[in-house]
C-alpha positions as CSV (number, residue, x, y, z in Angstrom):
1,M,0.0,0.0,0.0
2,S,2.9,2.4,0.7
3,E,3.8,2.2,-3.0
4,I,0.5,3.8,-4.0
5,N,0.8,7.1,-6.0
6,P,0.8,10.4,-4.1
7,D,-2.7,11.4,-5.4
8,A,-4.2,8.2,-4.0
9,I,-2.4,8.7,-0.7
10,A,-3.7,12.2,-0.5
11,T,-7.3,11.0,-1.2
12,I,-7.2,8.2,1.3
13,I,-5.7,10.3,4.1
14,A,-8.1,13.2,3.5
15,D,-11.0,10.8,3.7
16,R,-9.8,9.3,6.9
17,L,-9.3,12.8,8.4
18,Q,-12.8,13.8,7.4
19,K,-14.3,10.8,9.2
20,I,-12.4,11.7,12.4
21,R,-13.4,15.3,12.2
22,N,-17.0,14.3,11.7
23,Q,-16.8,12.7,15.1
24,I,-15.3,15.5,17.1
25,P,-16.3,19.1,17.9
26,P,-14.3,21.7,16.0
27,E,-12.8,23.1,19.2
28,V,-11.0,19.7,19.9
29,K,-7.4,19.8,18.6
30,L,-6.6,16.9,16.3
31,V,-2.9,16.0,16.6
32,A,-1.8,13.6,13.9
33,V,0.8,11.1,15.3
34,S,3.3,10.9,12.6
35,K,6.0,8.9,14.4
36,Y,5.7,5.8,12.2
37,T,4.7,7.3,8.9
38,T,6.4,8.7,5.8
39,I,7.1,12.3,4.8
40,A,4.7,11.8,1.8
41,A,1.9,10.8,4.2
42,I,2.6,13.8,6.5
43,R,2.4,16.1,3.5
44,A,-0.9,14.6,2.5
45,A,-2.3,15.2,6.0
46,Y,-0.9,18.8,5.9
47,N,-2.6,19.4,2.5
48,A,-5.9,18.0,4.1
49,G,-5.6,20.7,6.7
50,V,-3.7,19.2,9.6
51,R,-1.2,21.6,11.2
52,D,-0.4,19.6,14.5
53,F,1.9,16.6,14.2
54,A,3.3,14.5,17.0
55,E,6.5,12.5,17.4
56,S,7.8,10.3,20.2
57,R,11.6,10.5,19.6
58,V,13.6,13.6,19.5
59,Q,16.0,12.3,16.8
60,D,13.3,11.0,14.5
61,A,11.5,14.3,14.8
62,K,14.6,16.3,13.9
63,L,14.9,14.5,10.5
64,K,11.3,15.1,9.6
65,Q,11.3,18.7,10.8
66,S,14.3,19.2,8.5
67,E,12.6,17.7,5.5
68,L,9.4,19.7,6.2
69,A,11.1,23.0,7.2
70,A,9.4,24.8,4.3
71,L,6.0,24.2,6.0
72,T,6.5,26.9,8.6
73,D,3.1,26.7,10.1
74,I,3.4,23.2,11.5
75,T,3.1,22.8,15.2
76,W,5.2,20.0,16.5
77,H,4.2,18.0,19.6
78,M,6.4,15.6,21.7
79,I,4.3,12.8,23.0
80,G,6.9,10.1,23.9
81,S,8.7,9.5,27.2
82,L,11.3,12.1,27.5
83,Q,14.7,11.1,28.7
84,S,16.6,13.6,30.8
85,N,19.5,13.8,28.3
86,K,17.1,14.7,25.5
87,A,15.2,17.4,27.4
88,K,17.2,20.3,26.1
89,Q,16.8,19.1,22.5
90,A,13.1,18.6,23.0
91,I,12.7,22.2,24.3
92,A,14.5,23.5,21.3
93,Q,12.6,21.4,18.7
94,F,9.0,21.2,19.9
95,D,6.2,23.6,20.4
96,W,4.3,21.3,22.8
97,I,5.6,18.6,25.1
98,H,2.9,16.3,26.4
99,S,5.1,14.0,28.6
100,I,6.4,15.9,31.6
101,D,6.0,13.0,33.9
102,R,8.1,13.8,37.0
103,L,9.4,16.7,39.1
104,S,13.0,16.2,38.2
105,L,12.2,16.5,34.5
106,A,10.1,19.6,35.1
107,E,13.1,21.2,37.0
108,Q,15.4,20.3,34.2
109,C,13.1,21.8,31.6
110,D,12.8,24.9,33.6
111,R,16.6,25.4,33.4
112,H,16.8,24.7,29.7
113,I,14.0,27.1,28.9
114,S,15.9,29.8,30.8
115,E,19.0,29.0,28.8
116,L,17.3,28.7,25.4
117,G,14.8,31.5,25.7
118,K,12.1,29.2,24.2
119,S,9.1,28.1,26.2
120,P,7.0,25.3,24.7
121,Q,3.5,24.6,26.1
122,L,3.8,21.8,28.6
123,L,1.4,19.1,29.7
124,L,1.8,17.1,33.0
125,Q,1.5,13.4,32.4
126,V,-0.7,11.7,35.0
127,K,-1.1,7.9,35.5
128,L,-4.6,7.4,36.7
129,A,-4.7,3.6,36.7
130,D,-2.1,1.0,37.6
131,D,0.1,0.2,34.7
132,P,3.8,-0.7,35.0
133,N,4.4,0.3,31.4
134,K,3.3,3.9,31.8
135,S,5.0,6.8,33.5
136,G,3.5,9.8,35.2
137,W,2.4,11.3,38.4
138,S,-0.3,9.7,40.4
139,E,-3.0,12.1,41.5
140,S,-1.6,12.2,45.1
141,E,2.0,12.6,43.9
142,L,1.1,15.5,41.6
143,I,-0.8,17.3,44.4
144,A,2.2,16.8,46.7
145,D,4.5,18.2,44.1
146,L,2.5,21.3,43.3
147,P,4.4,23.6,45.6
148,N,7.7,22.6,44.0
149,L,6.3,23.0,40.5
150,A,5.0,26.4,41.4
151,K,8.6,27.5,42.0
152,L,9.6,26.8,38.4
153,A,8.8,30.1,36.9
154,N,9.9,29.4,33.3
155,L,7.5,26.6,32.8
156,N,4.4,27.2,30.6
157,I,2.2,24.4,32.0
158,V,-1.2,24.5,30.2
159,G,-2.8,21.1,30.9
160,L,-2.7,17.5,31.7
161,M,-2.1,14.3,29.6
162,T,-2.9,10.6,30.3
163,I,-2.6,7.3,28.4
164,L,-5.0,4.5,29.2
165,P,-3.7,1.1,30.3
166,L,-4.6,-1.8,28.0
167,G,-7.6,-3.9,28.6
168,L,-10.1,-1.4,29.7
169,D,-13.7,-1.6,28.5
170,E,-15.6,1.6,27.3
171,S,-17.1,2.4,30.6
172,Q,-13.7,2.0,32.5
173,A,-12.0,4.1,29.8
174,Y,-14.6,6.8,30.2
175,D,-14.1,6.8,34.0
176,V,-10.4,7.2,33.7
177,F,-10.7,10.0,31.2
178,S,-13.3,11.8,33.4
179,R,-10.9,11.6,36.3
180,L,-8.4,13.6,34.4
181,G,-11.0,16.3,33.9
182,E,-11.8,16.3,37.6
183,L,-8.1,16.5,38.5
184,A,-7.8,19.6,36.2
185,V,-10.8,21.2,38.0
186,Q,-9.1,20.5,41.4
187,L,-5.9,22.0,40.2
188,R,-7.6,25.2,39.0
189,S,-9.3,25.5,42.4
190,R,-5.8,25.5,43.9
191,G,-4.8,28.4,41.7
192,W,-3.5,26.6,38.7
193,H,-5.8,28.5,36.3
194,N,-3.7,27.8,33.2
195,I,-4.5,24.0,33.4
196,Q,-7.1,24.1,30.6
197,E,-6.0,21.4,28.1
198,L,-6.7,17.7,28.5
199,S,-4.7,15.6,26.1
200,M,-6.3,12.2,26.1
201,G,-7.5,9.7,23.6
202,M,-5.8,7.9,20.7
203,S,-6.9,6.0,17.6
204,A,-8.8,3.3,19.6
205,D,-10.4,5.5,22.2
206,Y,-10.5,9.1,21.1
207,A,-14.3,9.2,20.7
208,I,-14.6,8.1,24.4
209,A,-12.1,10.8,25.4
210,V,-14.0,13.5,23.6
211,K,-17.2,12.5,25.5
212,A,-15.2,12.8,28.7
213,G,-13.9,16.3,27.9
214,A,-10.7,15.9,25.9
215,T,-9.5,19.2,24.3
216,I,-6.6,17.4,22.4
217,I,-6.7,13.9,20.8
218,R,-3.6,12.1,19.5
219,V,-4.5,10.0,16.4
220,G,-2.0,8.0,14.4
221,S,-3.1,4.6,13.0
222,Q,-6.5,5.8,12.0
223,I,-4.9,8.4,9.7
224,F,-1.6,6.8,8.6
225,S,-2.2,3.0,8.7
226,G,-0.4,1.5,5.7
227,Y,2.1,4.4,5.2
228,S,5.1,3.4,7.3
């Protein structure tokens, strides 16, 4: 399928995007997860109106950003686990980072932002259900760390992010997503008024996430399947 001609790629991806857009309110930001796809497929999504693209590895993103440098209105999102030794590069390369998952990383990013003079929009990753394969603050850990996070004056924290563990049914998924919204309300009541964004929902569960209040969805395979 990846050998199909560019016009056919454009048509297929545009059709897929339209189906997704038909299921979400216009105010929900659709981030196309491009980490496994080709430059041609990214261009097709761009030509179909997508301006937000997500990568999970700093080095892979750098190559794609270089090839697509002429498309100056793309907004790049970092959604993968961020290693400490890649934090400075991520600050320099991305407009959004969804995966600030621990206080030490937040502190490091605060220093790099001061050095670089560039301040991406940041989301705090929260783990709302037991999953050894996922990182992030628990609700109680995040509440406990709020005083230390408040000291990091360079951080532009605008919301929360979560990833579901595997194996949840639709009702369980909705409950987890809803808890992220409830946590955001709690944080705003504590003075964190900039916590407005909820990044939650991927290809398999974005419709549930939107019902639960997602403001950002991260969709990859439903857009780019077949173009890797």
